[in-house]
Structure formats: C-alpha cells, structure tokens
C-alpha positions in Angstrom: 98.5 114.2 101.9 99.5 111.1 100.7 103.3 111.3 98.5 103.6 108.0 97.3 103.0 107.4 94.0 99.9 105.5 93.0 97.2 104.4 90.3 93.9 104.2 89.8 93.0 101.3 87.2 90.0 100.1 85.4 89.1 97.2 82.8 86.7 96.8 80.0 86.5 93.7 78.3 84.5 92.3 75.2 82.1 94.7 74.5 80.7 95.6 78.1 81.6 99.3 78.7 83.0 102.3 76.6 86.1 104.1 78.0 85.1 107.4 79.5 87.6 109.9 79.2 89.0 111.4 82.6 87.8 115.4 83.0 89.4 115.3 86.4 93.3 114.3 86.4 95.8 114.6 89.4 99.6 115.0 89.6 101.1 112.0 91.0 98.6 109.7 89.8 98.9 107.5 87.1 95.6 106.2 85.3 95.4 102.8 83.4 92.3 100.5 81.0 93.0 97.4 80.8 91.5 95.9 78.1 91.4 92.6 75.4 89.6 95.1 72.6 92.1 96.3 70.7 89.6 99.0 69.2 89.6 101.0 72.9 92.1 103.8 72.8 91.8 106.7 74.8 94.0 110.3 75.3 93.9 110.3 78.8 94.4 106.9 79.9 97.1 104.6 79.3 95.6 101.8 77.5 97.3 98.2 78.4 96.0 95.5 76.4 95.3 91.8 78.1 94.7 88.4 76.7 93.6 85.0 78.4 92.4 82.2 76.4 91.4 80.4 79.1 89.0 83.0 80.6 85.7 84.4 79.2 85.4 87.9 79.4 83.6 88.7 82.4 86.2 86.1 84.4 89.0 88.2 83.0 87.8 91.3 84.1 87.3 90.0 87.2 90.4 88.7 87.4 92.3 92.1 86.5 90.1 93.7 89.5 90.6 91.6 92.1 94.4 90.4 91.5 95.8 93.5 89.3 98.6 93.4 86.9 102.5 93.2 87.2 102.4 96.8 86.3 100.7 97.6 89.2 102.5 95.2 91.5 105.9 96.4 90.6 105.5 100.3 90.2 103.0 101.3 92.6 102.3 100.2 96.6 98.7 101.4 96.7 95.7 101.7 93.5 92.5 102.5 93.3 90.1 100.2 91.1 87.2 101.9 89.5 84.8 100.1 87.6 84.1 101.0 84.0 81.1 102.9 84.4 82.2 105.3 87.2 84.1 108.7 86.0 85.6 110.9 88.8 84.3 113.7 89.6 86.6 115.0 92.0 90.2 114.6 93.8 91.1 111.4 94.5 93.7 112.4 97.2 91.2 114.2 98.7 88.9 111.4 98.1 91.8 109.0 100.0 92.5 111.3 102.5 88.8 111.8 103.8 88.2 107.9 103.5 91.1 105.8 103.6 93.3 107.4 106.2 95.4 109.1 103.9 96.1 106.2 101.8 97.4 104.5 105.1 94.7 101.7 105.2 95.2 98.2 104.0 91.9 98.2 102.0 89.1 100.4 101.9 85.7 99.5 100.4 82.6 101.4 100.3 79.9 100.0 102.4 76.4 98.5 100.3 73.6 101.1 100.7 70.5 98.7 100.5 71.6 95.2 102.1 73.9 94.2 104.5 73.9 90.1 104.2 75.2 88.2 101.8 72.6 85.8 101.9 70.2 88.3 100.9 72.2 89.5 98.4 72.3 85.8 96.8 68.5 85.8 96.6 68.8 89.7 94.7 71.0 88.4 92.1 69.2 85.4 91.2 65.8 87.6 91.3 67.2 89.7 89.1 68.3 86.8 86.6 72.3 88.3 86.7 73.3 84.5 88.7 71.6 81.2 88.5 69.7 79.5 90.8 72.0 76.6 90.6 75.1 78.6 91.2 73.4 80.5 94.1 72.5 77.3 95.9 76.4 75.7 95.6 77.7 78.7 96.8 75.6 79.1 99.8 76.1 75.2 100.6 79.4 76.1 100.8 79.1 79.5 102.9 77.1 77.4 105.5 79.3 74.3 105.7 82.1 77.1 106.3 79.8 78.1 109.4 80.2 82.0 107.7 78.5 84.1 110.3 77.2 87.0 107.1 78.2 89.6 110.4 80.5 91.6 108.3 77.6 93.2 105.9 78.0 93.7 102.8 79.9 96.3 99.9 80.1 97.7 96.8 83.0 96.6 94.9 83.1 98.5 92.1 85.3 101.4 94.1 88.0 99.5 95.8 91.4 100.8 97.6 93.9 98.7 98.7 97.9 98.7 99.3 98.1 95.6 97.2 101.8 94.4 98.0 100.8 93.2 101.3 101.0 90.0 102.2 97.4 90.0 103.9 96.2 91.6 100.6 97.5 89.2 98.4 95.9 86.4 100.7 92.8 88.2 100.7 92.7 88.9 97.1 93.2 85.2 96.1 90.7 84.0 98.2 88.8 86.1 97.2 89.8 85.4 93.3 89.2 81.7 93.8 85.6 82.0 95.0 84.6 84.0 91.5 86.2 81.5 89.7 84.6 78.6 91.3 81.3 79.7 92.5 79.5 83.0 90.9 81.0 86.4 89.3 79.0 88.3 91.8 82.2 89.3 93.5 80.1 90.9 96.0 78.7 87.7 97.2 82.2 86.5 98.3 84.6 89.4 98.9 82.6 88.8 102.7 84.2 85.4 102.9 87.4 86.3 102.2 87.8 89.4 104.9 86.7 86.5 107.2 89.0 84.5 106.2 92.2 86.4 106.1 90.9 88.7 109.4 92.1 91.3 107.3 92.0 94.8 108.9 89.8 97.1 106.1 88.3 100.5 106.2 85.0 100.9 105.6 84.2 103.6 103.0 80.9 105.8 104.3 79.2 106.7 100.9 77.2 105.7 98.2 79.0 104.8 95.2 76.2 106.0 92.7 75.3 109.4 94.3 78.6 111.3 95.9 80.6 114.1 95.0 83.5 112.1 94.0 82.1 109.4 91.2 79.4 109.3 88.8 78.0 106.1 87.7 76.8 105.5 84.0 74.6 102.3 83.4 76.7 99.3 81.8 76.1 98.7 78.3 73.3 96.0 78.1 75.5 92.6 77.5 75.6 89.3 79.0 78.4 89.9 80.8 76.6 91.8 83.6 
C-alpha cells in the first residue's frame, strides 16, 4: 500500500449540498470540506471556509475541484476529489491500490458508463436543461475549430485522483478550468479536451460511480447551481 499521506476533499458552496459525515475514516488520510457556507460544520471533516467575490457559487466549487487549494498543494503529494453528493463506503487505500496504480497514477478518473462522446454529452446537457443552447453552440464551435477528435471518451469527474503537484497535471487542470470559466460549468464536457492538449498519461477507472462498493451517491439538493 502507498505510504504517503494523502487527502480526500470536497467542496460545498451556497446551499447546493448538505455535508455528509464520514462513516469510514482511515489513518494516513485527511478529509477536507471547503465551503463558503458559514453554517456548515462537521465532526469528521476538517471544514475550511473559502470566499471569492468574483465567482458565482457554481464556478467557485469548480475552481476548488479543479485547481485545489494551498492547503492541499503544500501538505500532500496526492489528493482524491469526491463530489459533495458522494459518501465513502469502503477503504480509500484499497481503492487507490486497485484502480490508481497504488497511488502512483498521475491522474485517474472513472469512465462514463452511458456515453463516450463529448459532443453527445453536450447535446444531453442541453436536453436536460443543464446548459443553454448558446453555451453549447459556443463550446462546440471552439472544439471543432481546435480540431478536437472526440476519441478520448467521456468521464465522470465526480471522483478524481491526482498527483496534483506534478507539472503536467497542473497544466492540464489550468486548461480545464479556463474552459469551465469561458464556456460551460458542465466540466465533463471540457475535461477530455484538456487531456488531449497536454497528452497527460492517465488511468481510466472502470467503475460505475453511481453503483459501486466504494462510494454512494445521493441526489443533489434541487438548485439552480446544478
């Protein structure tokens, strides 16, 4: 098993999710919840207050997800992001050993179990009214202008493992967040483009994030942030 200390982190902004207390904690792993909601407290997560008056709640959550936080950069070589709707049901160390090359992967992410095309995903989020037609058209035009080949598949970025201080990982995350800020907060759309740009070596995790032994997914609280 990996001997490095790692952290698991999540971010809850506004009233999007309730914090879900940990029922499974492991030695050598620290657990952080970043939030701009002063009402959030926890007995099991280390709650860190954040703020950025320039960003809407949704974008702020994506920023923490994608770029991380100084506490993470300075104190850990590896991190596991989990969306606020997930709870941990089983050993994270076992998960990393099984799916992330025992924590040696630069980046590891679950594959999407319904679609494999970014362009199909764009159409789907418009159909579900999770993105506007105008934004969808803008990002489609951009990807086509960049000759994006749509061959890298699609991923469920609600679970994301990274060696976040690695330079190519940093570059990939910077490109990804720039896309989120400029085109769409539906970050699964722009993630494969960032992978293509840096040609980063990454691990595909073959689990269904909504049905597996390590994580349990709760339906998000209804909100315009989705």
